[in-house]
N, C-alpha and C positions, 0 to 999 in steps of 0.2 A: 374418369378422364385421365389419360396418361400425360405426364408432364414431360415436355421436351427438355432434355438435359443440356445445359449450356456448356460451352467449351471451357469455361472457368469452373470446372467441376470441383465442388467442395468435398473433401473426404468424409465418408460416413461417420468416422470417429469424431470429427469436428462437429458435424451436424448433431450427432447424439449429445455431445457435451453441451452445446448451445441450448438445445431444446430441453434437456433434462434440468439444467441449471435454472433456466428461466421458469420452468414449471414449478420448481421448488422455491422460487423467490430468491435465488442466490446468483451471484455474478459468475458467468463462465470464465474459466482461466484462459481459454483459447477461442479464436474465432470472433473476437469482439468487433473486428473491423467490418464484419458482415451485418452488424445490427447497430452500429454507431450512428446516431441521428442527433442533430442539434449540438449544443455545447461548443459551437465553433469558436466563440470568443474566449471561453474558459480554457479550451485546449490550446489556443494560440498563446494565452498568457502563461500557462504552465510550461509549454515548450520553449517559450522565450527565456524563462528562468533556467531551464536545463541547458539550452544551446548558447545563450548569450551571457549567462552569469556563472553557473557552476562549471561549465567546460572552460571558461576563461580564468578560472582560479578563484572565483568568488564563492558565495554560499547563499542559500535562500531558504525561507521557511514559509509555507503556505498552509492555511486552514481551508479545507473545502467544507462549507457549511450547507447543510440541507437536512430535511426531516427524514425519518425512516422511509426507505423505499424511493427516495427522490433521485438516486443515481450517484451518490458519493462514492460507493465502492466501485461502481462501474467506471466512473471517471478515473479513479486511482488505478484500476487495472488497465485501462486504456493507455494512460500515460506511462505506466510500467512497461507495457509492450513497446511503446514508442522509444522509451529510454534504452531498452535492450537493443533495438535495431540501430540506435545511434551510438553503440559501443560504450554504454555506461554499465557499471556494476550496480545491481539493484538488490535491496533487501526489504522484506515486508513482514509485518507481524500485526496481529490483532491484540489490543489490550484486553485484559480480563482480570478477575480478582487475583490471579496468580502472576500476572504480567502487568506491571505498572512502570512508571518512570523511576520510582524508588519505593522502598517499603522495608519494614522491620524483618521480614522473612526472606529477603533477597529477591523481591519481585522485580527490581531493576535489572539484576543480573539475569533473571529468567527471560526478560525481554531481550536482552543482548544475545543470549543463547539462541532464542527463536529467530532473531534477525540473521545471525550467522548461519543457522540451519537452512534458512530460506534464501541465502545468497544465490544470485543467478546472474548469468552472463548470456550473451547472444547465442553461444554454442551450448549452454546448459540452462535453458530458460525455466526449467521446472524446479530449480533450487539445488542445494547440495553442491554448489560450484566452488566453494572456497578452496578445498584441497586441490581440485583440478586446476584452479587458477594459479596456485603456487607451482604445481608441476609444469604447467605451460610456461610460466615465467622462467624457470630454471632451464627448460628445454630450449627456449628462445635464446637465452644467454649462451648456452653451449653452441648453438648454431652460429651465433655472432662471433664467437671465438674462432670457430672453424673457418667461416667464410670471410670475416673481416680481418682477423689477425693471422690467418693462415696456420693455426696450430691445430694438430690433429688430436683426437681423444687419447691415443696411446702414448703421446709425448709426455714426459715428466712435468713440463710446465703448464699443461692444459688445465689442471685443477687450480693452479695458482692464478691463471688468467681469468678463469670463471669467478673465483673468489674475489678478485679485484673488481670485477663488474658488479658483483653482488654488494660488495662493501660500498662502492660509489653510489648505489641506489639507496641503501639503508642509512648511510652516513647523514643524508639530508634530514632524517627524522630524529637524530640523536639530540638535537636541541629542543625538541618538543617535549611536552609533559609526558613522562613515561617512555620517551622515545628510545632511550638507551636500552632498557629491558626488552622493548619490542624488537629492536635491532638484534639483540643477543639471541632471542628465540628464533628469529628468521635465519640467523647464521647457523643455529643448531639444526634447523630443518635441512639446510643445505648439506651440512656434514653427514646427517643421516642418509640423505639422498646419495651422496657420492660414495659413501662407504657401504651402502646397502643395509644400514642399521634401521630396520623398520620401527623398532622400539623407540629410537630417538626421534624419528619423524612423528610417530604417534604422540609422544610426549609434547612435542612442540605444538602439534595441532590441538591437543587437549588444553594447553595453556592459552592458545589464541582463542579458543572457543569458550574460555572461562570455566573450565571443568575441574580445576584444582580447587579444593576446599581449604587447604592450609598452605601457608608460605613455606613451611618446612618441607612439605612434599614436593613443591615446585623447585626449591633450592637443591634438593637431592637429585631430582631428575634432570634439571636444566642449568642449575647454577645461578638462577635469578632469585632475588629476594622479595619480589612482589608478585601478587596475583591480581587478576581482574576481578573486581568485586562490585557491590551495589553502588558504592560511592564513586568509582572510577570508570565505569563502563563507557560513559560518553567520551572520555578522553581517548579511549582506544578506537571508538568509532571515527574520531577525527584523524587518528593515526592511520586507520585503514583507508580513509578517503585519500589521504596523501599518498599512501603506499600504492593503491591500485592505479592511481594516476601516473606514478613514476614507472610503472611496469607496462604502460601502454594503453590503459583505459582512459576515458574522458572525465571520469568522476564517479562519485557514489551517491545514489539516490535512495533515501529511506521512505517507505510508505507505512504509516502507522494508522490503522483503522480502529473503529469501535472505541474512540477516545471517551465516549460517554461513560465508560467504566470508571473514569476518574471522578466524574460527577456523582456516580453512585456510591462512592466511599462515604460511609455514614459518619466516621470519626473525623471531626473537623481538623484536628492537627495533622492526621495522615493525609487528608485531602489537600490541605495547604502545603504540605511537604512536596506533594506531586506537582502542585501548581508552581511552587518555587523552582523545582527542577525543570519544569516546562519553560519557565522564564529564563533559566540559564541557557537552555537550548536555543530559545528565540533570540536572546541577546547575542550569543556567540555567532549565530548565522547572519544576523542583520548588521552586526557591528564590525564584521570582517575578521573575527578571531578564528573562524573556521574557514577552510579552503577546500574547494572541489567537493562540496557537500550540499545536497539538497534534501529537505525534509518536507513531506506532504502528509498532513494529518486530517482525517475525517472527523468532523464534529457536528453536533446537532444545535439548532437555535437555542434551545433552553439551556444546554450545557454552557454555551457561551454567555447568554444574556441574563440568566438568572442572577440577580444581585445578592441573593442570600447564600447560594452554594455553588454557582457557576463560576466561569472564569472572571466574570465581572465582579465577583465578590472579592477578588484579589486585586487590589487597587493598581499594583504595578502592571498587571496584565491588562486591566481595563483601559488604562491610559494609553496602552500601545495598540490595542485591538479595536477600540471604539471607532466606528465609521465616521467619516466627515459629515458635518451637519448639512453639507451641500449635496450629499448623495440621497436621492429620492426616486420615486417611480419614474422610469424613463431615463434616468441618469445613473450610470454605473461607473465605478472606479475599480478596475481590475489590476491596479498596481499595488493596492494595499495588501496586508497580510491575509485578509479573509476574502475568499471567493464564494459569494453567496449564489447557490444554484437557483435559477428561475424555473418555474414549471414549464414543461414542454408545451409548445403551442399546439392547437388542434391540427395544424398542417404537419408539424413534426411527428405528432402521435400517429397520424394517418400513414405517413411514410414508414414509420417503425413497424406498424402492424402489417403493411404490405410486404415488408421484407421478411417478417416472421412467417407470413402465409407462404411465401416462396420457399423458405428454408424447410418448413413443415412438409410442403408438397414434395420437395426434393428428397427429403429423408424417407418418406413413405412411398415414393415413386408414383404418386398419384395426387391429383388436385381434388380436394373435397368440394370445390365449387363455390367458394365465398367470393362474392363480387365486391368491387370498390364501393358500390352504393350501400351494401350491407355493412361494410366496415365503417362508413360514415354514420350510418344509423346507430351502430354499436357505440361509437364515440359520443354521439349526441345523448344516447340513453344514460351513459355513465356520467356525463357532465350535468345532467338535469337533476341528479340526486342532491338532496339537501347537504350543503357543506362541501360539495365536490370541488369547488374552486380553491378551497383551503386544504382539504384532506386527501384528495385523489392523487395518487402517485403513479409513476410509470410501472412500478412493480405490480401494483394491483391491476392495472389495465392489461398488462402483458399476461399475467397469470389467468385472468378471466378469459381473455381471447384464446390462449392456448388450450384452456379447459374445453371451450366449445369445439375447437378444431379436433381435439382428441376424442370427444364424444362422437363427432360426426364420422371419424375414421372407424371407430369401434361399433358404430351403429349405422351401417349402410342404409341409405334411403332417408335418413333424418336430415332435414334442411336447417340451415343456419337460423332462420327466423322461427323455426319450430322450437329450437332450444332457447333462443333469446326471449321469445314471447310466451313461453310456457309459464304456468303458475308456479311450477316447482323450481324454476330457475330464479336464483337471486344472486346478483353480482356480489363480489367480496364486500362484506359489511364494513362500512366506514365507521371508524371509532376515533375518539380523541387520540391525538398523537401519543404513542406509548411513553415518550419522555416526560409528558405532563404528569405521569403517575410515579415517576422515579423518586421524586423528593419525598412523597408520602411513604413509599415502601421502604426506602433506605434511611429514613430519618430517625428510626427508633433509638431513643436514648440521648438524642442530641438536643432537641427543642421540645417545648410543651406541645401537647396534642393539638391545640388550636392552630399552631403555626404550620401544621402539616398541610393545611388547606390553602396556603398562600399562593401556591402555584396555579390554582384553578381560576380561570377567568370566564366571565359570561360575555 
């Protein structure tokens, strides 16, 4: 059956990205608005932070808490796209064994470099926007000198007028930590731009991206005596937030996902060092020490609530993150630092699968003929499995549903109920949450063998 194409046609490139990502169990980078279902209150709370706090000169820090596959990364990506449309600069990175908040082998600096690499703006949403951002700023200043001051580029005083505007922007940061050196490097970038010295511009960008390994190398190239390192990278994030705001953006939003990698650190001292750095970021943003900066971090329940190795094992974080005793089923507080994702309702899941059915049909230019009643039956089947109320996630539901649709496309004549009802078909196997196994796997050498089983509950 041919599908009638709507006037709001979605490009095939976007459809392909959505369906391939969902089939692989990952979040699509584009087209999220076509499959966004539920999370209304969570989205409103996060957008309030962005529009009413960060854009007004404040700062915010939010943890998005949910199990694997519950939609943390999806929500982060959705808010990222909203932030881009609202003229914020966004940076995102996933934590890993080589990218942490701090570490003896420069893991904090690696995180900073990844954030800078993934810097994005509305006109450069795919990342790599930092150098373009500087070029656009300088170009805007030159236009201002021409149209507001009436000075043409060929006039001798043109360069001086542009430099005056640059200095008025960066002078605001010289009173901040490392602000003088930051301002010096920005000035060097401008000099390289006006004189056509690409080597000088490249050196300034290398410094801003934290790519100098020694102070001597930086001093020889730019005349500055400091470099961005593992201990100072967050100070430069705060400077960047102030800088991008001063050149016309509304603020800087960081998205840090896969924070469970901090929980996986087996060495207690290293893990606590990262928790201490996390506490610094949290305090800075919530106490008003940072400006125009928002941080959103994806975490799992066990990473937060495990009193032996999670965030609650670090008392200073526990006292700040623990939910009010008045929060219980049916009563939520979305003003706190933790936004706990609730499972999608059956109605929301139904709408989600309807949309996926439509996108799948649009991509393949034909409808495989799955009815609303069959979708309802599919949802009931999944929810009837043992433990589904606790373990079933949107990721598993969507992957199973897309798998059936793909089978039907590749095997004409096969009906939905034929696949779902066959003995060979088994929906994605529900297992204990993977984070429940983290402590046992990562604990070697820290505690006695018996303590490895403390995370298991009956």
